[in-house]
One Martini backbone bead per residue (centre of mass of N, CA, C, O) as a GRO file, in nm:
protein
  303
    1UNK     BB    1  -0.756   2.703   1.579
    2UNK     BB    2  -0.586   2.539   1.351
    3UNK     BB    3  -0.484   2.245   1.224
    4UNK     BB    4  -0.182   2.312   1.174
    5UNK     BB    5  -0.120   2.401   1.464
    6UNK     BB    6  -0.187   2.133   1.596
    7UNK     BB    7   0.013   1.961   1.440
    8UNK     BB    8   0.266   2.114   1.530
    9UNK     BB    9   0.234   2.069   1.831
   10UNK     BB   10   0.227   1.756   1.832
   11UNK     BB   11   0.502   1.708   1.681
   12UNK     BB   12   0.666   1.858   1.920
   13UNK     BB   13   0.550   1.671   2.170
   14UNK     BB   14   0.572   1.391   2.022
   15UNK     BB   15   0.692   1.061   1.904
   16UNK     BB   16   0.468   0.997   1.748
   17UNK     BB   17   0.213   0.981   1.522
   18UNK     BB   18   0.104   1.248   1.283
   19UNK     BB   19  -0.213   1.306   1.116
   20UNK     BB   20  -0.402   1.408   0.830
   21UNK     BB   21  -0.682   1.264   0.701
   22UNK     BB   22  -0.717   0.977   0.798
   23UNK     BB   23  -0.832   0.682   0.696
   24UNK     BB   24  -1.040   0.468   0.884
   25UNK     BB   25  -1.048   0.213   0.699
   26UNK     BB   26  -0.740   0.143   0.788
   27UNK     BB   27  -0.861   0.095   1.118
   28UNK     BB   28  -1.080  -0.125   1.035
   29UNK     BB   29  -1.233  -0.440   1.001
   30UNK     BB   30  -1.455  -0.321   0.785
   31UNK     BB   31  -1.338  -0.101   0.594
   32UNK     BB   32  -1.461   0.164   0.741
   33UNK     BB   33  -1.425   0.516   0.694
   34UNK     BB   34  -1.348   0.820   0.737
   35UNK     BB   35  -1.180   1.092   0.828
   36UNK     BB   36  -0.943   1.207   1.035
   37UNK     BB   37  -0.851   1.500   1.127
   38UNK     BB   38  -0.671   1.368   1.365
   39UNK     BB   39  -0.394   1.129   1.377
   40UNK     BB   40  -0.280   0.930   1.662
   41UNK     BB   41   0.029   0.748   1.766
   42UNK     BB   42   0.137   0.668   2.053
   43UNK     BB   43   0.460   0.656   2.246
   44UNK     BB   44   0.347   0.604   2.523
   45UNK     BB   45   0.250   0.747   2.820
   46UNK     BB   46   0.351   1.042   2.769
   47UNK     BB   47   0.203   1.088   2.510
   48UNK     BB   48  -0.082   1.043   2.619
   49UNK     BB   49  -0.076   1.261   2.833
   50UNK     BB   50  -0.022   1.501   2.641
   51UNK     BB   51  -0.278   1.469   2.468
   52UNK     BB   52  -0.493   1.497   2.687
   53UNK     BB   53  -0.405   1.777   2.792
   54UNK     BB   54  -0.422   1.933   2.526
   55UNK     BB   55  -0.722   1.881   2.461
   56UNK     BB   56  -0.830   2.013   2.720
   57UNK     BB   57  -0.701   2.295   2.686
   58UNK     BB   58  -0.829   2.327   2.371
   59UNK     BB   59  -1.106   2.189   2.337
   60UNK     BB   60  -1.066   1.888   2.216
   61UNK     BB   61  -1.173   1.623   2.072
   62UNK     BB   62  -1.160   1.277   2.172
   63UNK     BB   63  -1.067   0.956   2.022
   64UNK     BB   64  -1.052   0.616   2.122
   65UNK     BB   65  -0.858   0.348   1.984
   66UNK     BB   66  -0.768   0.044   1.861
   67UNK     BB   67  -0.823  -0.205   1.623
   68UNK     BB   68  -1.121  -0.162   1.505
   69UNK     BB   69  -1.322  -0.434   1.560
   70UNK     BB   70  -1.610  -0.264   1.679
   71UNK     BB   71  -1.649  -0.044   1.435
   72UNK     BB   72  -1.861   0.234   1.316
   73UNK     BB   73  -1.758   0.464   1.085
   74UNK     BB   74  -1.816   0.735   0.943
   75UNK     BB   75  -1.804   0.879   0.627
   76UNK     BB   76  -1.719   1.167   0.769
   77UNK     BB   77  -1.587   1.082   1.023
   78UNK     BB   78  -1.363   1.252   1.265
   79UNK     BB   79  -1.342   1.479   1.496
   80UNK     BB   80  -1.046   1.583   1.588
   81UNK     BB   81  -0.886   1.347   1.798
   82UNK     BB   82  -0.732   1.044   1.709
   83UNK     BB   83  -0.653   0.767   1.922
   84UNK     BB   84  -0.417   0.507   1.873
   85UNK     BB   85  -0.374   0.213   2.046
   86UNK     BB   86  -0.056   0.045   2.008
   87UNK     BB   87   0.268  -0.020   1.952
   88UNK     BB   88   0.362   0.200   2.174
   89UNK     BB   89   0.151   0.007   2.380
   90UNK     BB   90   0.292  -0.329   2.386
   91UNK     BB   91   0.363  -0.441   2.657
   92UNK     BB   92   0.520  -0.734   2.827
   93UNK     BB   93   0.490  -0.865   3.171
   94UNK     BB   94   0.624  -1.093   3.393
   95UNK     BB   95   0.448  -1.187   3.720
   96UNK     BB   96   0.441  -1.481   3.750
   97UNK     BB   97   0.086  -1.526   3.717
   98UNK     BB   98   0.131  -1.245   3.577
   99UNK     BB   99   0.020  -0.985   3.336
  100UNK     BB  100   0.158  -0.701   3.190
  101UNK     BB  101  -0.040  -0.484   2.974
  102UNK     BB  102  -0.072  -0.302   2.719
  103UNK     BB  103  -0.335  -0.156   2.548
  104UNK     BB  104  -0.195  -0.243   2.253
  105UNK     BB  105  -0.234  -0.534   2.292
  106UNK     BB  106  -0.297  -0.811   2.137
  107UNK     BB  107  -0.477  -1.085   2.213
  108UNK     BB  108  -0.306  -1.295   2.062
  109UNK     BB  109  -0.044  -1.217   2.220
  110UNK     BB  110  -0.144  -1.278   2.504
  111UNK     BB  111  -0.201  -1.576   2.462
  112UNK     BB  112   0.086  -1.655   2.373
  113UNK     BB  113   0.234  -1.557   2.630
  114UNK     BB  114   0.090  -1.747   2.821
  115UNK     BB  115   0.176  -2.012   2.690
  116UNK     BB  116   0.492  -1.969   2.697
  117UNK     BB  117   0.443  -1.942   3.037
  118UNK     BB  118   0.224  -2.148   3.148
  119UNK     BB  119  -0.064  -1.984   3.112
  120UNK     BB  120  -0.384  -2.007   3.200
  121UNK     BB  121  -0.704  -1.830   3.079
  122UNK     BB  122  -0.660  -1.696   2.770
  123UNK     BB  123  -0.794  -1.873   2.539
  124UNK     BB  124  -1.074  -1.736   2.481
  125UNK     BB  125  -0.923  -1.497   2.299
  126UNK     BB  126  -0.906  -1.656   2.057
  127UNK     BB  127  -0.961  -1.447   1.770
  128UNK     BB  128  -0.981  -1.184   1.900
  129UNK     BB  129  -0.924  -0.863   1.726
  130UNK     BB  130  -0.821  -0.709   1.970
  131UNK     BB  131  -0.740  -0.506   2.237
  132UNK     BB  132  -0.701  -0.455   2.561
  133UNK     BB  133  -0.850  -0.187   2.588
  134UNK     BB  134  -1.109  -0.250   2.422
  135UNK     BB  135  -1.180  -0.517   2.573
  136UNK     BB  136  -1.234  -0.379   2.848
  137UNK     BB  137  -1.454  -0.176   2.778
  138UNK     BB  138  -1.644  -0.435   2.657
  139UNK     BB  139  -1.593  -0.710   2.770
  140UNK     BB  140  -1.467  -0.929   2.615
  141UNK     BB  141  -1.582  -1.248   2.463
  142UNK     BB  142  -1.555  -1.617   2.486
  143UNK     BB  143  -1.608  -1.939   2.560
  144UNK     BB  144  -1.734  -1.846   2.859
  145UNK     BB  145  -1.551  -1.583   2.863
  146UNK     BB  146  -1.379  -1.289   3.008
  147UNK     BB  147  -1.198  -1.020   3.107
  148UNK     BB  148  -1.306  -1.014   3.405
  149UNK     BB  149  -1.174  -1.298   3.484
  150UNK     BB  150  -0.847  -1.184   3.454
  151UNK     BB  151  -0.859  -0.914   3.577
  152UNK     BB  152  -0.687  -0.697   3.842
  153UNK     BB  153  -0.589  -0.430   3.675
  154UNK     BB  154  -0.648  -0.076   3.588
  155UNK     BB  155  -0.489   0.167   3.385
  156UNK     BB  156  -0.543   0.522   3.378
  157UNK     BB  157  -0.637   0.828   3.203
  158UNK     BB  158  -0.727   1.144   3.251
  159UNK     BB  159  -0.801   1.473   3.158
  160UNK     BB  160  -0.560   1.566   3.376
  161UNK     BB  161  -0.330   1.325   3.369
  162UNK     BB  162  -0.418   1.114   3.560
  163UNK     BB  163  -0.335   0.826   3.738
  164UNK     BB  164  -0.539   0.531   3.747
  165UNK     BB  165  -0.653   0.267   3.971
  166UNK     BB  166  -0.834  -0.046   3.912
  167UNK     BB  167  -1.058  -0.261   4.019
  168UNK     BB  168  -1.297  -0.462   3.897
  169UNK     BB  169  -1.527  -0.372   4.107
  170UNK     BB  170  -1.507  -0.057   3.986
  171UNK     BB  171  -1.625  -0.138   3.665
  172UNK     BB  172  -1.894  -0.292   3.615
  173UNK     BB  173  -1.901  -0.566   3.497
  174UNK     BB  174  -2.048  -0.703   3.197
  175UNK     BB  175  -2.220  -0.764   2.926
  176UNK     BB  176  -2.042  -0.592   2.715
  177UNK     BB  177  -1.933  -0.429   2.988
  178UNK     BB  178  -1.819  -0.107   3.116
  179UNK     BB  179  -1.764   0.197   3.285
  180UNK     BB  180  -1.554   0.305   3.078
  181UNK     BB  181  -1.761   0.414   2.870
  182UNK     BB  182  -1.857   0.670   3.068
  183UNK     BB  183  -1.569   0.752   3.106
  184UNK     BB  184  -1.289   0.987   3.103
  185UNK     BB  185  -1.103   0.725   3.001
  186UNK     BB  186  -0.774   0.581   2.945
  187UNK     BB  187  -0.630   0.301   2.861
  188UNK     BB  188  -0.287   0.180   2.940
  189UNK     BB  189  -0.318  -0.070   3.151
  190UNK     BB  190  -0.284  -0.426   3.256
  191UNK     BB  191  -0.369  -0.689   3.490
  192UNK     BB  192  -0.320  -1.042   3.472
  193UNK     BB  193  -0.454  -1.374   3.559
  194UNK     BB  194  -0.330  -1.695   3.590
  195UNK     BB  195  -0.264  -2.045   3.547
  196UNK     BB  196  -0.112  -2.320   3.579
  197UNK     BB  197   0.011  -2.487   3.276
  198UNK     BB  198   0.009  -2.674   2.995
  199UNK     BB  199   0.130  -2.591   2.694
  200UNK     BB  200  -0.006  -2.810   2.515
  201UNK     BB  201  -0.294  -2.775   2.623
  202UNK     BB  202  -0.321  -2.478   2.551
  203UNK     BB  203  -0.272  -2.508   2.248
  204UNK     BB  204  -0.517  -2.692   2.189
  205UNK     BB  205  -0.739  -2.501   2.279
  206UNK     BB  206  -0.666  -2.270   2.091
  207UNK     BB  207  -0.699  -2.430   1.822
  208UNK     BB  208  -0.995  -2.506   1.863
  209UNK     BB  209  -1.108  -2.218   1.867
  210UNK     BB  210  -0.999  -2.131   1.588
  211UNK     BB  211  -1.139  -2.353   1.422
  212UNK     BB  212  -1.428  -2.273   1.495
  213UNK     BB  213  -1.420  -1.992   1.374
  214UNK     BB  214  -1.358  -2.080   1.083
  215UNK     BB  215  -1.624  -2.251   1.051
  216UNK     BB  216  -1.847  -2.008   1.165
  217UNK     BB  217  -1.688  -1.766   1.025
  218UNK     BB  218  -1.637  -1.478   0.800
  219UNK     BB  219  -1.298  -1.431   0.768
  220UNK     BB  220  -1.281  -1.346   0.443
  221UNK     BB  221  -1.425  -1.089   0.558
  222UNK     BB  222  -1.503  -0.792   0.648
  223UNK     BB  223  -1.547  -0.746   1.006
  224UNK     BB  224  -1.702  -0.697   1.360
  225UNK     BB  225  -1.835  -0.927   1.443
  226UNK     BB  226  -2.067  -0.892   1.657
  227UNK     BB  227  -2.337  -0.680   1.625
  228UNK     BB  228  -2.507  -0.823   1.847
  229UNK     BB  229  -2.643  -0.889   2.127
  230UNK     BB  230  -2.739  -1.127   2.334
  231UNK     BB  231  -3.012  -1.224   2.448
  232UNK     BB  232  -3.157  -1.348   2.703
  233UNK     BB  233  -3.142  -1.688   2.632
  234UNK     BB  234  -3.018  -1.608   2.346
  235UNK     BB  235  -2.970  -1.557   1.984
  236UNK     BB  236  -2.912  -1.338   1.741
  237UNK     BB  237  -2.858  -1.533   1.506
  238UNK     BB  238  -3.120  -1.695   1.532
  239UNK     BB  239  -3.320  -1.460   1.487
  240UNK     BB  240  -3.216  -1.369   1.209
  241UNK     BB  241  -3.265  -1.642   1.070
  242UNK     BB  242  -3.571  -1.674   1.138
  243UNK     BB  243  -3.644  -1.397   0.960
  244UNK     BB  244  -3.465  -1.420   0.684
  245UNK     BB  245  -3.173  -1.236   0.686
  246UNK     BB  246  -2.997  -1.408   0.544
  247UNK     BB  247  -2.819  -1.226   0.290
  248UNK     BB  248  -2.883  -0.956   0.338
  249UNK     BB  249  -2.867  -0.636   0.150
  250UNK     BB  250  -2.661  -0.323   0.127
  251UNK     BB  251  -2.500  -0.316  -0.111
  252UNK     BB  252  -2.189  -0.431   0.040
  253UNK     BB  253  -2.379  -0.509   0.267
  254UNK     BB  254  -2.390  -0.822   0.466
  255UNK     BB  255  -2.546  -1.098   0.571
  256UNK     BB  256  -2.422  -1.370   0.667
  257UNK     BB  257  -2.440  -1.715   0.565
  258UNK     BB  258  -2.265  -1.830   0.816
  259UNK     BB  259  -2.333  -1.571   1.019
  260UNK     BB  260  -2.597  -1.368   1.120
  261UNK     BB  261  -2.410  -1.177   1.329
  262UNK     BB  262  -2.253  -1.122   1.061
  263UNK     BB  263  -2.130  -0.840   0.891
  264UNK     BB  264  -2.031  -0.776   0.558
  265UNK     BB  265  -1.769  -0.670   0.332
  266UNK     BB  266  -1.779  -0.729  -0.022
  267UNK     BB  267  -1.619  -0.432  -0.083
  268UNK     BB  268  -1.771  -0.097  -0.072
  269UNK     BB  269  -1.881  -0.034   0.195
  270UNK     BB  270  -2.070   0.174   0.385
  271UNK     BB  271  -2.195   0.309   0.665
  272UNK     BB  272  -2.476   0.347   0.549
  273UNK     BB  273  -2.520   0.059   0.461
  274UNK     BB  274  -2.477  -0.077   0.739
  275UNK     BB  275  -2.691   0.084   0.901
  276UNK     BB  276  -2.932   0.004   0.727
  277UNK     BB  277  -2.905  -0.299   0.778
  278UNK     BB  278  -2.928  -0.295   1.083
  279UNK     BB  279  -3.216  -0.169   1.091
  280UNK     BB  280  -3.361  -0.386   0.930
  281UNK     BB  281  -3.301  -0.620   1.123
  282UNK     BB  282  -3.418  -0.502   1.376
  283UNK     BB  283  -3.708  -0.472   1.264
  284UNK     BB  284  -3.763  -0.765   1.190
  285UNK     BB  285  -3.724  -0.884   1.475
  286UNK     BB  286  -3.932  -0.707   1.620
  287UNK     BB  287  -4.185  -0.777   1.449
  288UNK     BB  288  -4.155  -1.112   1.478
  289UNK     BB  289  -4.055  -1.126   1.814
  290UNK     BB  290  -4.017  -0.856   2.010
  291UNK     BB  291  -3.706  -0.815   1.977
  292UNK     BB  292  -3.452  -0.591   2.082
  293UNK     BB  293  -3.164  -0.527   1.941
  294UNK     BB  294  -2.835  -0.478   2.056
  295UNK     BB  295  -2.551  -0.324   2.022
  296UNK     BB  296  -2.201  -0.411   2.001
  297UNK     BB  297  -2.129  -0.210   1.825
  298UNK     BB  298  -1.969   0.100   1.756
  299UNK     BB  299  -2.046   0.433   1.711
  300UNK     BB  300  -1.872   0.674   1.497
  301UNK     BB  301  -1.955   0.972   1.453
  302UNK     BB  302  -2.161   1.113   1.193
  303UNK     BB  303  -2.470   0.945   1.095
   0.00000   0.00000   0.00000
């Protein structure tokens, strides 16, 4: 089956957007990545279900992304179908002190929705540039809290098109981890729980977190957030700075001089540049401290 036939099938099947050869650099916060063979933005649960079933039936690889905020995508791109969960799946519903959010909801919008409805507990996510789905898969967190602290139910679709519901205890949440990473499941929706709070107090905490990010992170350059996980009892940024890697560069990929665990794209960095820089820093830290840093960003495509 050739690509044009697949494109024709998908365009007749779903209401969302279907493109061929879409540059993934347009969909990642690092502004890096080659073309997706087929790029689809589903509009709603039925679109997503149809896509998953079609890919399984035709034995086509699928890759699911959200806001692309913690991804390093190969310069060669991604084969098969790339599904971006975004605007077509970004509903927000208030149910008492709970919020039902589509997987495509950006975390900034979830925080704002909580504040507008007097619900505290979401402030920690202020400034995290991901979507609900991606944030749950990696259990994103900041400011001493993480997604596992507020999620009460996760709705997913499996390869057979079945809708499954999971409680947090079934997803083995850990530091920047959930078992969703290993399962052939796509997050469609989640329910979060907050606590009653004062809107003005929530706003102040949110603004304080955002201001701290602005002070300490290189937000004026394309970046993917923290590149490495913090080792137990230590900070990846501290170790990188200690071995003198701050400012180290490969091509237009550079270790930020503002925050050593943020690697920035200063112009036209390639995935090869960034991966070479990552490996250099890993090796420096390992040689000088004996600590092997683990990636927090995810690699996609053939590097």
